[in-house]
C-alpha positions, -999 to +999 in steps of 0.1 A: -319-030-422-309-053-401-308-055-363-283-070-339-272-078-301-294-070-275-320-050-287-327-075-313-328-102-283-351-086-264-373-071-293-376-114-307-383-119-265-410-097-262-424-108-294-419-143-289-439-135-251-464-119-273-475-143-295-476-165-273-504-150-252-520-138-279-527-171-285-539-178-255-568-153-261-549-124-236-543-095-251-518-069-245-520-031-245-485-011-227-492+014-215-466+050-222-467+052-188-453+013-176-429+021-207-416+053-190-415+036-159-397+008-174-375+027-192-361+044-168-355+018-135-334-001-170-315+030-176-311+041-141-292-001-135-272+008-166-263+044-155-259+027-113-229+003-133-216+030-152-210+052-123-197+027-105-177+016-130-159+050-130-161+055-092-132+025-093-114+034-117-106+070-095-100+051-070-077+029-081-059+060-098-063+077-060-044+046-046-017+043-069-012+078-068-008+076-030+015+046-029+036+068-050+036+098-024+047+075+002+075+057-016+087+090-027+078+105+012+099+075+026+129+082-003+131+119+011+132+112+047+166+083+036+178+111+023+180+135+046+197+111+068+222+105+047+228+137+040+231+149+078+256+116+081+279+131+056+278+162+072+286+139+104+316+114+088+325+107+120+287+091+128+283+063+101+311+040+104+283+035+138+253+025+116+272+010+089+302-006+096+290-022+131+315+005+147+310+002+190+311+023+209+345+033+224+355+037+264+368+064+256+341+083+233+337+113+244+294+124+259+294+145+232+304+120+211+279+091+228+253+116+228+260+129+189+253+082+180+223+075+206+206+110+192+215+090+151+207+061+162+169+073+173+165+092+142+172+057+123+153+039+145+125+064+134+120+057+101+133+027+104+096+027+122+082+046+094+090+022+070+072-007+094+038+014+096+031+025+057+053-010+041+014-015+028+007+018+015+036+014-009+037-005-042+042-037-040+072-036-060+084-016-033+081-033-005+106-062-002+130-032-009+121-012+022+118-045+040+155-051+032+166-014+038+154-020+076+165-057+078+204-048+063+206-008+087+195-033+115+223-060+107+247-029+103+253-012+133+255-025+172+243+006+183+204+003+163+211-031+176+209-021+213+189+006+215+162-017+195+168-043+219+168-023+252+137-003+242+117-027+216+081-007+238+088+024+219+088+005+182+060-007+162+053-043+155+059-041+121+097-031+131+098-056+153+086-085+132+113-081+105+142-080+133+121-111+147+126-126+115+160-115+109+170-132+140+154-166+137+179-161+099+211-157+117+201-186+144+196-208+114+223-198+092+252-189+119+279-177+099 
């Protein structure tokens, strides 16, 4: 039976070393304890490599699962905001049609608009904080959501501009990029 691969190479190398040493008059005696020790080291090395490979696979699977969960949580949060706006259709134009606050507007409606703005900006902030946890393919979509939401609402723009120290750098960087783009491409 012909041996191949690693075992064949190892046997050949040991045979070559043994014949060269024997030619010089050196007699090699293999101690079973030494052989066991060497076998243990080789086995531990191979086992360690396998363990590291398995741990890496598990970590990658966990990271993929986590990023999917972040996307799902953001989607559900967005869905809740849309449900809220569906229940309060009078607020929708302030956040999607650039409707401005009117002088004749009642105090209750004005407070609803500002509270809704805080809710949406908080969500935009959450997106910016978790953007690196999202699957890579989803990141541009959520960035676009933040940019388009900002562009579609004067109320949001004023709220962010007047309270910029409340929000994370990710949201402010996106907004800064929008402003740079607007200045570079005036309508």
